[in-house]
C-alpha positions in Angstrom: 0.2 -0.2 0.0 0.9 3.3 -0.3 2.7 5.6 2.4 -0.3 7.8 2.9 -2.3 4.7 3.2 -0.1 3.7 6.0 -0.1 7.1 7.8 -3.4 7.3 8.3 -4.5 3.5 8.9 -5.9 3.1 12.5 -3.2 1.5 15.1 -4.2 -1.7 16.1 -4.4 -2.1 20.3 -3.1 -4.9 22.4 -5.9 -5.8 24.8 -3.8 -4.3 27.3 -3.5 -0.9 25.6 -7.2 -1.0 25.5 -7.8 -2.1 29.2 -5.8 0.8 30.1 -7.7 3.2 27.7 -11.0 1.8 29.1 -10.0 1.8 32.9 -8.9 5.5 32.6 -12.6 6.6 31.1 -14.3 3.9 34.0 -12.2 5.5 36.7 -13.6 9.0 35.7 -9.9 10.4 35.0 -10.7 10.9 31.3 -14.1 10.7 29.2 -14.2 9.4 25.6 -13.5 12.0 23.9 -10.3 13.2 25.9 -9.3 9.7 25.0 -9.8 9.9 21.5 -7.4 13.1 21.3 -5.0 11.3 24.0 -4.5 8.2 21.9 -5.2 9.5 18.3 -8.5 7.3 18.3 -10.4 8.7 15.2 -13.8 6.9 15.8 -15.6 7.3 18.7 -17.5 3.5 18.1 -14.5 2.0 18.6 -14.2 3.4 22.1 -17.9 2.2 23.1 -17.3 -1.1 21.6 -14.1 -1.4 23.5 -16.3 -0.7 26.5 -19.0 -2.8 26.4 -17.0 -5.7 25.5 -15.0 -4.6 28.7 -17.9 -4.6 30.5 -18.8 -7.9 29.5 -16.0 -9.8 30.1 -15.8 -8.3 33.4 -19.4 -9.5 34.4 -18.3 -12.9 32.7 -15.6 -13.0 35.1 -18.0 -12.3 38.3 -20.9 -14.8 37.5 -21.4 -16.7 40.6 -21.4 -20.3 40.9 -24.3 -22.4 39.2 -27.8 -22.8 40.9 -26.5 -26.6 41.8 -24.4 -25.5 44.2 -26.9 -23.7 46.4 -28.4 -25.7 48.9 -31.9 -27.3 47.7 -33.3 -26.5 51.3 -33.8 -23.0 50.4 -36.4 -22.3 47.5 -36.4 -18.7 48.1 -32.9 -18.1 47.1 -33.2 -20.5 44.4 -35.9 -18.7 42.9 -34.0 -15.2 43.2 -30.8 -17.1 41.7 -32.9 -18.1 38.7 -34.4 -14.6 38.5 -30.8 -13.1 38.6 -30.0 -15.3 35.6 -33.0 -14.3 33.4 -32.2 -10.5 34.3 -28.6 -11.2 33.1 -29.8 -13.2 29.9 -32.0 -10.0 29.0 -29.5 -7.7 29.6 -26.9 -9.3 27.3 -29.9 -9.8 24.4 -30.6 -6.0 24.9 -27.1 -5.1 24.4 -26.9 -7.3 21.2 -29.7 -5.7 20.1 -28.4 -1.9 20.8 -25.1 -3.2 18.7 -26.6 -4.4 15.9 -29.0 -1.2 15.7 -25.8 1.2 16.2 -24.2 -0.4 13.5 -27.5 -0.6 11.5 -28.2 3.1 11.5 -24.9 4.1 12.3 -25.9 6.2 15.4 -24.2 5.6 18.7 -27.5 5.1 20.9 -25.8 4.0 24.0 -26.1 6.6 26.9 -22.6 8.3 27.9 -21.6 7.3 31.0 -21.9 9.7 33.5 -24.0 11.9 31.8 -25.3 14.7 33.8 -29.2 14.4 34.2 
């Protein structure tokens, strides 16, 4: 390719670089726009995608043990665990719908984290 193409091509970032950038946003030290400028990231959607992936990965790491490990003598606890699992599935499904809609309509429809009401 031409040198102009290579100069304008987005830099691929390692997972550790991405996580560092995301933690900077989540800690409140920087906004998405600020990290875009600081790290030379052209597309806001790139950062919001990284945020969704990071949060999804963190959630998967913190999933509680399966229902089978809950003592059978506490039916209320079992029911609550089932409801929590269903709520997580619904959230994941809605995240997928939002991702698809964002891609199809080319609009960032996810609310900005920490936005003032």
